[in-house]
N, C-alpha and C positions, 0 to 999 in steps of 0.2 A: 504492499499499501504506500508506503514514503518512496518508493524506488517511480510509482505511479502520479505522489505528487511531485516528485521533483524531473519527471517528462514533459508533465503535464504546465509546468512554472518554465521552463525551456522552452517550449514549440512557444508557450504567453511572451513570450520577450524576445523571442525570432520572429515572431508575427508583430510584436510593437517595434520592433528596429530596423524592419528591412527596409532594401530602398522605395517599396510603394508606399509603408506609409510615411516616411521619411521625406520623400516628396507630396504627400499628403497635405503638411504641414508645413509644410512650402509658403517662400513668398513669390507672388511673381514678379519679374522684373520689367519694365519696362523705358526703354531708353528713348531720347529722341535726337533724329539727325537730321540737324537742320545745315540752312549753310554755313553760319559763326558760331563756331565754340562758345559756350559758356552765355547764347545770346538767343530769345526767343525774337524769329527775324520773319519780314515778309511773306517769304514763296515757305515757308515752315511746314508739313504736312507728316512728313514721315516719322512710322513710330518702329521701334522693333518689340516687342511681347515676347519673353519669354519663361514660357511653362518649369516650375521646379521641375519635372523629368528633363530640361533639355531643350525641349522642342521650340524653335525658334521661328516667330513667324515678322515679317515687313509687311507692315500695313500701309500703302501711298506710298511709292517712293517717290513719285513727284522728278523737284526740279531737284531737288536739294542733296541726293545722295550720288556722289562723282562715280557712276556705274558701278557694275559687275568688281572694280578693284577695288569699291572705297573699301579699303584697311579698315572700316570704322564698323561694315559690315559682317564678318564672322561665316561663319557660317547658320544660310535661312534652307528652314527647312518649305516654309509656307509663304508664299508669294499673292497678299490681299489687294484691291482693286475697287475701290467703294462705287468708283466712274471713269470714265475714259476722257471723263478735263484734260487740259497738256498736266496741268497742277499737277495732279495726281498721279495718273498714268507716268509720266513721265515725257512729255514732246521733246523735248532739252536737258540738260544736266548742268551741273557744277565742272570744272575739269579739275578744282580741288577746293578747298574746307578754305572760307578766308575769303572768297575769293570776290573784289568786288565791297561794296556796303551791305549792312544788315540793313536795310530799305530798299537799296539796289543789288542782289548779286547778281555776279555774270555768269548764266545760265547758259554759256553759249558751246555747248557740247552738243550738236543733231541728233538727236535719238530715233528719228522717223525712217522708214516708217515700223518698223519694230516697236519703238517705245521700253525705255529703258526701266518699267516693271520686264518686260518679256526680258531683254537683255541679262538682268540677275539672273530672275528665275532659271532660264536654260547654263549659265552660268554654274548657276550655283546647284543646279540638281534640283529646285524645287519645284512643289507643285503652285502652281496658280488655282488661287478657289476665287467664282463670283460668282452670280446670280444673274439673275432673267435670261437676258439673247446673249450675256458675252462672254463664256464661254467658246463654244466656236470659234467667234474672232479669236482666241490667245491660241488658240492650240493650231489656228492655222498658222498666228507671227511667229508659233515657238520652231515650227515644221518647215516656217520660214530658213531659220538659221543653224540650220541643224538639230532641234529639239524634240524632244515631244513628245506629239501632240496627245497624247492620252495623260499629260500631263496637266490639261486643263483641266480641272475637275468643276461640277456642275449645285450650287445646295441652293435650291427655290425658297419663296414664302413659306415659310411652318414647317419645311423641311432640317434637317437635319446630316450635316457634316462631323466621324469625329478619325480627326490626328489622328498619330502621335502623343492623345489622351488631352487632346483639348478637342469643345465640340462646339461647330461653326454654326452659328448660322445666319443667314440673308432676313434684313429687315429695308420694309420700305421706306427712302427718303424722295423728298417734296424737292424736285431741281429738274432739270434734266440733263440729257446722255449722248447726247449727237460723237459722234465719229465723225471728226474732223478729216477733211480730203487727203491730207497727209500721209493715213496713213493706209490709201488704197492706192491702186497701179491700175493703170488698164485707162479705158474710157471714161469709166464710172467714175475714177476719182475729176476728169477735165470737168465730166457735167456738173458732177457737184458742183466745182467747183467755181466756174461759169455760173450756179444757180446760184452761189452762193447759200449753200445746204448745206447740211450734214446727214451722216445713213446713223440710221436707227440699228442699236444694237440692246434694244427694251431700255425698259425703266431703271432709273439710279438705285443704289442700296444702302443701306448699312450694315452695319456686322453687331452679333451677339453674340462671344463668345465667352466656354464657358471653362474655367482651367481648371489640372488635378486637382488644388488645391481648396477648390468650393468657389474662386472667386468668378463672377460673371458678368463680366465688360462688356458696355452697351461703344462701340463706337461708327457715330452720327453720318463721319462721309459728308456727302451738301448737302444740309435739312433747311426746312422751315418749319416751325408749328407745322405737328403732327398729331391727332388721338390718338395716334398707334403707337409715340412713347409712351403712354400713362397705360393705355390696355394691351399692350404689349411687351414690351422692353419693362414698365417697372409692375405690371400685373403681372402677366403670364412666367416672366422671365424671371423675374426680383433681382434688376440691372444694380449693384452697386458702390464700379467707378463708373462715373460716363466719360468717354474722352468727344468734346462736344465744341463745334464748328462756333462762331460768335465774330468773320468776318461783316457781317452789314451788306448788303444791297446782293451779294451772290448768294449770300444763306443770312439764316437770321444773324442778328446784331446782336449787342452785346446783353440791353431791355428783352430781348425778347429769348435769348439764349438764357438768361437768365429765369425769365418764366418757364421754361421748358424745365431746367433742374430743380424749379422751384415750387412746382408745384404738379408740373408732370413726372416725371421724373424720380424725383427726390433721394438720388443716393448719397452715401453719403460721404463721398467727394466728386473733386472735376478734377479731372483733364481742359485744358483751353487749349483750343486746335484754330487754324487756318485766321487768324489773328488780323491776314492782310497788312503789316503795319510791320516797322521798326518797334520792339514790342520792350525790349528792354535794353540799357547801358548798363556793363559792365555787370552782369545777370540779376541787374534790378529793375522792376517796372518801372515804366515814363509816367509821368505824369499827366494824363488828360486823352492817355490812352483811352481803345474801347477796352486794352487787357483792363485796364487797369479800373474802367468800368463795373466790368462783366465781374471783377472777384468783389467788388465794396457792391456788386446787387444780390448775388450770389449768399443762399446761409447755409451753405458747407463749406466745407475748407476747397478752395482751387487749386490749383499749382502748376503752375508754371514749365510746361516743357522748354528747357536750356538742354540747346543740343547736347550732347555729349553725356550730360552727368544722369545717372540712373536711379531711377525713381523702386522702392518697393512696396508691393500690396499685400497687404492680406489676406483674409478670407472674408473678410469683411470690407472689404474697399479702405481701410484706414496704410496710410503709409505707415509703414519701417525704417527706410530707410530713403536719405537721399533726398526729401523733401523740406 
């Protein structure tokens, strides 16, 4: 009987301290990849989200990741693209960090017709995950540069996809999603260019990610105010951390975004995104900016995504390091 108790205790200790259980109790690491080190700048969109198990996700690479060879990237397992506008998919990008100014970074490296996101995914052997009608476009672009078309994966609204211990679903976004003619070739590209219109790849999306430590994160993409933010993101998925656009004109402005987080989402914490401004100097938020206005209007902690500064979040969305 004594030996049975010892064996039971040993098995319990192995379970409690196994790699899986340690991952479940870990933190999600979020690292912004902006144009200027330690700042939150005009073109900044990109984030790397790392699960406690090690799965690394690049979200909206845009123009501030210096291509596949950007040393800040490291291993990337999954690339998420909210929509195909150039500042999110990456029609062009910086050559190196800290080129130009925070207000006007030098994004003169052309990535057409492939996009920065596609080139990174192929170079890293990563999956591109999108919703709507975007996956077929990405599959063709990946194959065109000797990537694997099967690495372009679909997850539609209300469905889910599990990759590397992270559950992914797409969420509607109130925005547009026209594919510029520069991503296309042949007569169709010429016709669209001449007509001044873009190709359709379906509606834009946001994402809800559920990590192995239990943290649920809402990535808004570009969006306006939507009832889905309360009914689906908060009501069904229970997001504890939200990455929300605040840039105005093209998306919700700071006042509208504050309404979204205060009244609809009610997360435990927020990361500001897509401010369309040089929001900081020496890592400090500048007075009179949209970022400052959003912080002041929000009723929960707002974390500013300073490029290269890793933040760590627990299952409740509380920042445990780097904020």
